[in-house]
N, C-alpha and C positions, 0 to 999 in steps of 0.2 A: 553507415546509416546516412541517408540523405534527408534533408528537411523539406517540408512542403513549401513550395514557392507561395508568397503572399503578395497581395496588392499593397499599394502605399498606405491603405487604410487598415492593413492587417488581416484582411479576409483571404482565405485560401483561394488560389487560382485553380480553376477547373480545366479539365482537358478541353471542353467546349470553347472556353475563352481562348485558350492557346491556339486551337485550330482556327477560330474566327480571326484572331489577330494575325496569324500566319497568312491566311488568305488575303487579308487586307494589305499586308506588307508585300506579298508577291504580286498583287495587282498594281502596286505603286501608289505613291502619294503625290498630290499636287502641292508643291511647297507653298504656293500662295494661300492654300486653304489651311495649312498648319498654323496653329497658334500656340504661343507659350502658355503653359499652365503650371501653377504651383510655384514653388521656390519663394525666395524672399523678394519683397517689393523693393525697388530701387530707393535709395535714400539721398541721392545726389545726381549730378550730371553725368557721372560715369560709374563704372564698377567700383564698389567699395573695397577697401583694403583692411584686413584684420591687423590690428596693432596690439600685441600682447603687452599687458601692464601688470606689474607686481603690486599687490596691495597688502598692507599689514592687516592682521585680523580685525583690529578696531575699525579701520577705514572700510574694509570689506563689509563688516556688519552694518556700518552706517549707510553704506551704499545700498545694501539690500533693503534696509528699513525705508530709505527714501524712495526707492523704486516701488516698494509695496504700498507706501503711503500715497504715491502719485499714480498708482495703478498702471505702471509702465515697466520697462525693463531696465536692468542695470546699464546696458549699452546706451539706451536713450538718455538716462541721467548723466552719464559720462559725456555724451555728445553735447547735451545742453550746457553742462558746466564748462566744457572746453570752448564752446561758442561764446558764452558770456565772458569768460576770462580773456579770450583773444580780442573781443570788442573793447574791453576795459583797459587794455595796455596800449 
């Protein structure tokens, strides 16, 4: 059983879309006209690196509460805390 291909927004891809995209690809693209779309926005001067960190349940809960209170992400809270700590030492 094969699944129906879907777009990045979850909509089913139609045969017409596939044919149109294939024609465009076969005609070729001008790299100067291509633009990056989607993906994460850069957060620094170069590609970011993922650093896994283990948190105990209490610290994890506090982190999630702070992120929700600040209307941001846990990653942003961690980055802000790390910046502040590094500046203070």
